[in-house]
N, C-alpha and C positions, 0 to 999 in steps of 0.2 A: 454474588448473584448467579443464578442459573438461567440460561437462555436456550430455548428451542429455536433452531435456525433452519430455514428452508430457502435455498438459493437456486433459482431456475434460470437456465440460459437456453435460448431457442434461436437458432439460425435458420433462415429460409432463403432458398436460392431460386432464381428465375429460370435456371437451366440445370440439367443434371450435372453433378460433379464428375470429374474424371478420377480425382483422388483428393484426399485431404488428410493432414496430420495436425492434430491440435494438442497443445500442452495445457492441462488443467491445473492451475495453482489455486486450489479451492479447499485444501485440507489443513486445518490448524494443527499445531502440535502442542504437546505438554510443555509448559514452561513453569518457572517459579511464580508466574503471575496469572496463570490460567490452567485449568484441568479440563481435558477433553474426555467426557464420559463415554460418548460413542459418536461415530461419524461414518457416513456412507456416501458413496458416489454412485449414481445410476447413469449409465450411458448406453447407446445402441450397440456398441461393440465392446469387446474385452479391453480392460485398461492395464497398462504396464506401469507399475509404481517405480518411483526413483526419488533420490534425495539430491537436490541440485547443489551447486557450488556455494550457495548462500545459506545452506542448512534447511531449506524448505522441502516439505513433502509435496511432490507433484505427480501427475499421472499423464501418460501419453495415450491417445486414442487415434486410430486410423480408420478412415472411411473409404470404401471402394467405389468403383464407378457406378453411376446411376442414382446415387442418393440426391435428394433435393432438399433435405433438411437435416439438421443436427440438433438434438435436444439432450441436455444433460441436467442433472439435479444433484445438489449436495444438501444433505440433511444431517442434523446431529444435535447433541446436547453439550454445551460448554459452560463451565463455571468460571467466572472471573473473580479474582481476589482483591482487585482494586488498588494494587500498588503500582506506582509509576516507575519503580526501579526494577530492572530485569537483568539477571546474570545469565549470559548466553554462552555456553561452552561450544556450540556448534558454529559452523561457518568459518570463514577466513579470519586472519588476524584483523582486529578492528582498525588497525592503521591503514589497511587497504581502502577503507572508506574515507580517507583523506583525498583520494584522487577524484577529480571532477568526472562526471559522466555525461552522456549525451543530453539528458533532460535536466540535469542538476549541475549546471556549470555557471559560476558567477562571472558576469562581465565586469568591466572596470568600475562602473557606477555602483553595482551591488557590493563589490569588494571594498570600495572606499567607505560605503555606509556601514558595512559590517565592522570594519576596523575601528571606525569612530565610536560605534555603540559600545564595544567591549572595553574601551580604554579604562573606564572606571570600575570594572568588575574584577574582583580579586581572586576568583576561582572559576573552575569550569562550569559548575552549575549556574552561578550568577551570570556568566557569559551566555550560556545557552538560553536562560530565561530572558535576558536582555534582547537577544536576537529574535526570540519568538515574539516578544512585544513589538519589536520594530516591524516584523513582517505583518503582524495583525493590524498595525496602524496603517501600513502602506498598501498592502494587497487585500482589498476588500472582497468578501465573499459575494460573487455575482455569477450565477449560473448563465450559461450561454455566451459568455464573453471569451472563452478560450476553447481549445480542443485537446484531445488526448496527446497531441504532438507538440503542444505549447511548451517552450523551455522556461526554466527559472528566470533567465534574463528577460524574456518576452513578458512574462507575468509581472515582473518587477517594474518594467517600463510601462506596461499597460495598467498597473495599479488595481487589477481586479482578476478574479479567477474563482475556481472551486477548491475543494480540499486538496486535490492532487497538486494544483499549482502552488498553494500555500505551503504544502509540505516540501515541494521541490525548491522553493525559494529559501526556506529555512535550512534545508540540507545544504544547499549551495553556499549560503552565508556562513554556516558553521565550518564547512571545509575551508572557506576563504581565510578564516582566522586560526586554523590549525586544530579544529575540533572534529574528530571522526563522526560522521553522521550518515544515517541511512533512512531510506523510505520504507514505510510500513503500510501494507494493505490489510483491510479487515472490515469489521462491521461496527456500527455504533447504535446503541439502543436509544431511540428517540421516539417515545410514544406519540402517536398522532402525526408523525412526520416521516412517512416511509421513504421519501426521497433522500433522506439522510442516512439510510441504513447501510448502504455501501460507502465505505469511508477510507480515508488515508490520513496518516500523520507522520511524524518524524521521531527518530530515536537518536540521541546524542550520547556518545561514549564518554562517560566521566572518568573512567579508569581503564585504559586499554589492557593493562596487565591482568586485572580482575575481570575483564569483559563485562563491565557494568554499564548498562544503558538506561538513560532517562527518556521516557516517552513524553512528547510534547504535542499537543493538539492546538494548532493555531486557529482552526475554524471555530472551536468552542472556547478558546481562551483559557485552557486548563492543562495541567499535567494529566497523563493517562490515568483513568480511574476504572471503577467497576462497570462502566458503560461500554468500554472498548473491548472488542474481541479480535485478537490478532490472528491473521492468516499467514502472511508471508512478509519477508524483508528482502531488500536489495538496494543497489546503488540508486535506482529510480524506478518509476512505474514500469518501464519497458522490461525490467528484469523479473518482475513479479506480478504482471497483469493476470487477472483471474483466468482468462482464456486467451491464448495466442497460438499462432501456427501459420501454416501455408496451405494453399489449395490450388488445384488446377481445374479449370472449368467452373461451372456454377452460375456464370452470368452475374447479375446484380445480387447483392446480399442485403438481407434485412435482419437486424438483431433485436431481440426482445429479452429483457432481463427483469426479473422480479426477486426481491429479497424480503422475507418475512422473519421478524424476530419477535419471539414471545417470551415474556418473563415467566419463569416457572416458579410457582409458590413453594 
């Protein structure tokens, strides 16, 4: 499938900024599961490109004193191949993703549940699928129930959240049983449901030596398919948020985000 994507981010400030530095993690890369035909970032100031420790393409922009808004736009054409398995030669050794992270750390209750669920599974794929089913049954999709700072343990105890929370819980559960797992940010093509366009899911490493990752989408109850467009990966949301940074001044902040995904015939 080929998709035309337009992702607009607009920050407004009640007072002039003294300075601001933002990292934009909005650029997909070629993988064996998707091809990026073209991609552009538009911003009010020049961008400095870089590849981060997780293998993502990101850009840094800086705003000087006096600005009262920041608007950036990412546009491009991406073709997805619909395979859930991805061989990823970039980034660190997959075994690094066994370590708990700030937002994807299992507490004792989640650890016990994960250990119980995988007892009858005889291989890594079966274990990963069993854990995804466990999370889907326990952590129901419910917008407004959590925030961007909600941890996997909190979402597990609260029994509800959004795609970010479901991905964090699955990542934490996998790590708890010895499966390297990472968080994935991206887009999901859901005609008629624009609120689902910005999306998150998990990847579980089935073979660390071959760097083979299986994509699992708890929210939609499926393995990753042609509807998923991958942007970035990391230990959790904090490592690959679409826009993150620091600022001085500016007063109160208002954020507006819109994502449009169009299927190209």
